[in-house]
C-alpha positions in Angstrom: -1.0 0.8 6.7 -0.1 4.1 5.1 -1.3 5.5 1.8 0.8 6.4 -1.2 3.7 8.6 -0.4 3.8 11.4 -2.9 7.2 13.1 -3.7 9.3 15.2 -1.3 6.4 16.6 0.7 5.2 13.0 1.4 8.7 11.9 2.4 9.1 14.8 4.8 5.8 14.3 6.6 6.3 10.5 6.7 9.7 10.8 8.3 8.4 13.4 10.8 5.1 11.8 11.7 5.4 8.0 11.2 7.7 7.3 14.2 5.3 9.3 16.4 2.3 7.4 15.1 4.0 4.1 15.7 4.8 5.0 19.3 1.4 6.5 20.0 -0.5 3.5 18.7 1.9 0.8 19.8 1.9 -0.5 16.2 3.4 -4.0 15.7 3.6 -4.0 12.0 3.7 -1.1 9.4 3.1 -1.2 5.7 3.7 1.9 3.6 2.9 2.3 -0.1 5.9 4.0 -1.7 5.2 3.9 -5.4 5.0 7.7 -5.8 7.8 8.7 -3.5 10.3 9.6 -6.3 9.1 12.8 -7.7 5.5 11.5 -7.8 6.4 8.5 -10.1 8.2 5.4 -8.9 10.7 4.7 -6.1 14.5 4.8 -5.7 16.8 2.7 -3.5 17.6 5.8 -1.3 13.9 6.6 -0.7 13.1 2.9 0.0 15.8 2.9 2.7 14.4 6.1 4.2 10.9 4.7 4.3 12.2 1.6 6.1 14.2 3.8 8.5 11.1 5.8 9.3 9.5 2.6 10.6 8.0 0.7 7.8 8.3 -3.1 7.9 7.2 -3.6 4.2 7.0 -1.1 1.3 4.3 -1.9 -1.2 3.7 -0.3 -4.7 1.6 -0.3 -7.8 1.7 0.5 -11.5 4.2 3.3 -11.1 6.9 1.0 -9.6 8.3 0.5 -13.1 9.0 4.2 -13.7 12.5 4.2 -12.4 14.4 1.4 -14.2 17.5 1.8 -12.0 15.3 0.6 -9.1 14.4 -2.7 -10.8 17.5 -4.5 -9.4 16.4 -3.4 -5.9 13.1 -5.2 -6.4 15.1 -8.4 -6.9 17.6 -7.9 -4.1 15.4 -6.4 -1.3 12.9 -8.6 0.4 11.0 -5.8 2.0 9.8 -4.0 -1.1 7.0 -5.5 -3.2 5.5 -5.0 -6.7 2.0 -6.2 -7.5 2.0 -10.0 -7.5 -0.2 -10.4 -10.6 2.3 -9.1 -13.1 3.6 -11.9 -15.3 6.2 -14.4 -14.1 9.6 -13.1 -14.9 8.9 -9.5 -13.9 11.5 -8.0 -11.5 10.8 -8.5 -7.8 8.0 -10.4 -6.1 4.5 -9.6 -4.9 4.5 -10.9 -1.4 6.7 -10.8 1.6 6.8 -12.7 4.8 8.4 -11.4 8.0 8.3 -12.9 11.5 8.3 -10.5 14.4 8.1 -11.1 18.2 5.0 -10.2 20.1 3.6 -10.7 23.7 1.9 -13.8 22.2 5.0 -15.2 20.7 6.5 -14.8 17.2 3.9 -13.8 14.5 4.4 -14.4 10.8 3.2 -11.4 8.8 2.4 -12.0 5.2 2.0 -8.9 3.1 0.4 -9.3 -0.4 0.5 -6.6 -3.1 -2.0 -6.9 -5.9 -3.1 -4.6 -8.8 -6.6 -4.1 -10.3 -7.5 -4.4 -14.0 -10.6 -2.2 -14.3 -9.7 1.1 -15.9 -6.0 0.1 -15.8 -3.7 -1.9 -18.0 -4.7 -5.5 -18.3 -2.5 -7.9 -16.3 -3.1 -11.3 -14.7 -6.2 -11.8 -12.6 -5.7 -10.6 -9.0 -8.3 -13.1 -7.7 -6.5 -16.1 -9.2 -3.1 -14.7 -8.2 -4.1 -14.8 -4.5 -5.7 -18.3 -4.9 -2.4 -19.5 -6.3 -0.4 -18.1 -3.4 -2.8 -19.5 -0.9 -2.6 -22.9 -2.5 1.2 -22.8 -2.5 1.3 -21.8 1.2 -1.0 -24.8 2.0 1.1 -27.2 -0.1 4.3 -26.2 1.7 2.7 -26.6 5.1 3.6 -23.1 6.3 2.2 -22.0 9.6 -0.9 -19.8 9.2 0.4 -16.2 8.8 -1.4 -13.0 9.5 -2.2 -11.7 6.0 -2.4 -8.1 4.9 -3.4 -7.1 1.4 -2.6 -3.9 -0.5 -4.9 -3.8 -3.6 -3.7 -1.1 -5.9 -6.7 -0.4 -8.1 -8.8 2.3 -9.7 -12.3 0.8 -9.5 -14.1 0.9 -6.2 -16.3 -1.9 -7.4 -13.3 -4.1 -8.1 -11.8 -3.3 -4.7 -15.0 -4.2 -2.8 -15.3 -7.4 -4.9 -11.8 -8.5 -3.9 -12.5 -7.6 -0.3 -15.6 -9.9 -0.2 -13.7 -12.6 -2.1 -10.9 -12.6 0.5 -13.1 -12.0 3.6 -12.2 -14.5 6.3 -9.1 -15.6 4.3 -7.0 -12.6 5.3 -7.0 -10.2 8.2 -7.0 -6.9 6.3 -7.6 -5.6 2.8 -6.9 -2.0 1.9 -7.1 -0.2 -1.4 -4.5 2.3 -2.7 -3.9 4.2 -5.9 -6.6 7.0 -6.0 -4.9 9.2 -3.3 -8.4 10.1 -2.0 -9.2 8.6 1.4 -12.6 6.9 1.6 -14.9 6.9 4.6 -16.0 3.2 4.3 -13.7 1.5 6.8 -15.5 -1.5 8.3 -15.3 -5.1 9.5 -16.6 -7.6 6.9 -19.0 -10.4 7.8 -16.3 -13.1 8.1 -13.8 -11.2 10.1 -11.6 -9.2 7.7 -11.1 -5.4 8.0 -11.5 -3.3 4.9 -11.2 0.3 3.4 -11.6 1.2 -0.3 -8.6 3.6 -0.3 -6.1 4.6 2.3 -5.6 8.1 0.8 -2.1 9.5 0.4 0.8 10.9 2.3 1.9 14.3 1.0 0.7 17.8 0.4 -3.0 18.6 0.7 -2.5 21.8 -1.2 -2.9 20.3 -4.7 -4.8 17.7 -6.6 -4.0 14.1 -5.5 -0.7 15.5 -4.3 0.1 17.0 -7.7 0.5 20.5 -9.0 -3.0 22.1 -9.3 -2.5 24.1 -12.5 -1.1 21.1 -14.4 -3.9 18.9 -13.3 -6.5 21.5 -14.3 -4.8 21.9 -17.7 -4.9 18.2 -18.2 -8.6 18.0 -17.3 -9.7 21.1 -19.3 -7.5 20.6 -22.4 -7.3 16.8 -22.5 -3.6 17.1 -23.1 -1.4 14.7 -21.1 1.0 17.2 -19.6 3.6 15.6 -17.4 2.3 16.0 -13.8 4.6 17.3 -11.1 4.4 17.1 -7.3 2.7 20.0 -5.6 4.8 22.0 -3.1 3.7 22.3 0.5 2.8 26.0 0.5 2.4 26.4 4.3 2.9 24.6 7.5 0.1 22.1 8.3 -0.7 21.5 4.6 0.8 18.0 4.6 -0.6 14.8 6.1 -0.1 11.1 6.6 -3.2 9.2 5.7 -4.0 5.5 6.2 -5.5 3.2 8.8 -4.8 1.5 12.0 -6.3 -2.0 12.5 -6.4 -4.2 15.5 -6.1 -7.9 14.8 -6.6 -10.8 17.2 -3.3 -12.7 17.2 -5.0 -16.1 17.8 -8.0 -16.0 15.4 -6.3 -13.7 12.8 -9.6 -11.8 12.6 -9.8 -8.1 12.7 -11.2 -6.4 15.9 -11.3 -2.8 14.7 -10.2 -0.4 12.0 -9.9 3.3 12.1 -8.7 6.0 9.7 -5.7 8.2 10.2 
């Protein structure tokens, strides 16, 4: 799973490095958070297609997915792009996607769930209840047990860890996104789920959370909400793909390992 792609530098390094990473790690399923790909805020249909072409199976998002209104119809028409599931019913798109892919152990159903936090963010529906409702629906329909991955787009580390322990043993992997700062707490939880508080970001490291340093400093010093802009990659080697690689047992659906990229 790959952290938030930020602007043109993020797209460039993703397209250059993701196919290599997939090959080097024999990755079976790839999730990329693309909510900041379009100039740092939102996503476009063209960029979505480029992320898929680079090797992503599913593109997740977060609160910035609503920035580009002309992308809203794509949320409805494309099954491989998600918005957080706990927005109210009637919002464009959907918050989960199920894909079946072949494997040496037979076809595996991959269920990717996108949720958004509420602490220090706009109040929306409860992410805990939203997952419970999805799980209940899956059981009601008699669907085969999928391998479940969760992208929890949230500000609060406490809320991220709380959801991780709430879902431990019910899903294979829970990752946090949104802060653009990769955390060093990747681990296996007691009941078999893998977890990290934040994947980090994909973009330029020569800035502040992928954004222009001066603008971010001015915002912090003056408390004026200047419009942030994506930082340019000033020299070769200043961009990176950040995220995790998890190994999951196909039979038990439990995580075996998790490591940072």
